[in-house]
C-alpha positions in Angstrom: 31.1 -68.0 62.2 27.7 -69.1 61.1 26.5 -68.7 57.6 23.8 -66.3 58.7 26.3 -64.0 60.4 28.6 -64.1 57.4 25.8 -63.2 55.1 24.7 -60.3 57.4 28.2 -58.9 57.6 28.6 -59.0 53.8 25.1 -57.4 53.3 26.0 -54.6 55.7 29.4 -54.0 54.0 27.7 -53.9 50.6 25.2 -51.3 52.0 28.0 -49.2 53.4 29.9 -49.4 50.1 26.8 -48.4 48.1 26.1 -45.5 50.4 29.7 -44.3 50.2 29.8 -44.6 46.4 27.1 -41.9 46.1 29.6 -39.4 47.6 33.0 -40.8 46.2 33.5 -40.1 42.5 36.7 -40.3 40.4 37.6 -38.1 37.5 40.3 -38.2 34.9 42.3 -35.7 36.9 41.6 -37.2 40.3 40.7 -40.9 39.9 39.1 -43.1 42.6 41.5 -45.5 44.3 39.2 -48.5 44.9 40.2 -51.3 47.3 38.8 -54.8 47.5 39.8 -57.3 50.2 39.3 -61.1 49.9 40.4 -63.7 52.4 43.6 -64.4 50.4 44.4 -61.4 48.3 43.8 -57.6 48.0 43.2 -55.6 44.9 43.5 -51.9 44.2 42.3 -50.0 41.1 42.5 -46.5 39.8 39.1 -45.7 38.2 37.9 -42.8 36.1 34.2 -42.8 36.9 33.3 -40.2 34.2 34.4 -42.5 31.4 33.9 -45.8 33.3 37.5 -46.9 32.7 40.1 -48.5 34.9 43.3 -46.6 34.6 45.6 -48.9 36.5 45.2 -52.0 38.7 47.4 -54.0 41.1 47.0 -57.0 43.4 48.9 -59.0 46.0 48.8 -62.2 44.0 52.4 -61.6 42.9 53.7 -60.8 46.4 54.5 -64.0 48.2 56.1 -64.9 51.5 55.2 -61.8 53.5 52.6 -61.0 56.1 49.2 -59.7 55.0 50.0 -56.2 56.4 53.4 -56.1 54.6 51.8 -57.2 51.3 49.1 -54.5 51.8 51.7 -51.8 52.2 53.6 -53.1 49.2 50.3 -53.0 47.2 49.8 -49.4 48.2 53.3 -48.5 47.0 52.8 -50.4 43.8 49.5 -48.6 42.9 51.1 -45.3 44.0 54.0 -45.9 41.6 51.5 -46.8 38.7 49.6 -43.6 39.4 52.7 -41.4 39.4 53.8 -43.1 36.2 50.6 -41.9 34.6 51.1 -38.4 35.9 48.5 -38.6 38.6 49.3 -37.2 42.1 45.9 -36.8 43.6 43.3 -39.5 44.1 40.1 -40.1 46.0 40.3 -43.1 48.4 37.4 -45.5 48.2 37.8 -48.0 51.1 34.9 -50.1 49.7 32.8 -50.2 52.8 35.6 -51.7 54.9 36.7 -50.2 58.2 39.7 -48.0 57.9 42.1 -50.2 59.9 44.5 -53.0 59.4 45.1 -54.0 55.7 43.0 -51.1 54.3 45.0 -48.6 56.3 48.2 -50.2 55.2 47.3 -49.9 51.6 46.5 -46.2 52.1 49.7 -45.6 54.0 51.7 -47.3 51.3 50.1 -45.2 48.6 50.8 -42.1 50.6 54.4 -43.2 51.0 54.7 -43.6 47.2 53.6 -39.9 46.9 49.9 -40.0 46.3 47.8 -37.2 47.9 44.3 -37.9 49.4 
């Protein structure tokens, strides 16, 4: 893929993410589950937007030897367990401008399997 196409794709994702962030807000009772995807790892955070604080965070850096989808599902379960440990059952899912398929969907399904509601 050429550099111009990569830059355009990143620019479009950033615009989608910014547009979505106007509508998606997290509170102390219902934090925002934000997802970031890089080429190697995936990251998930529970964010309280009213105070501007990250409540919990997890990544796939510690999960080795599995496929990307399996690690994404495991990340969803991990962040779900962290949220339930802090007495939070409901969250707002922020897909970060990414299309809801593949690894993003696996993270969401893993979090739902752990018991989160969104």
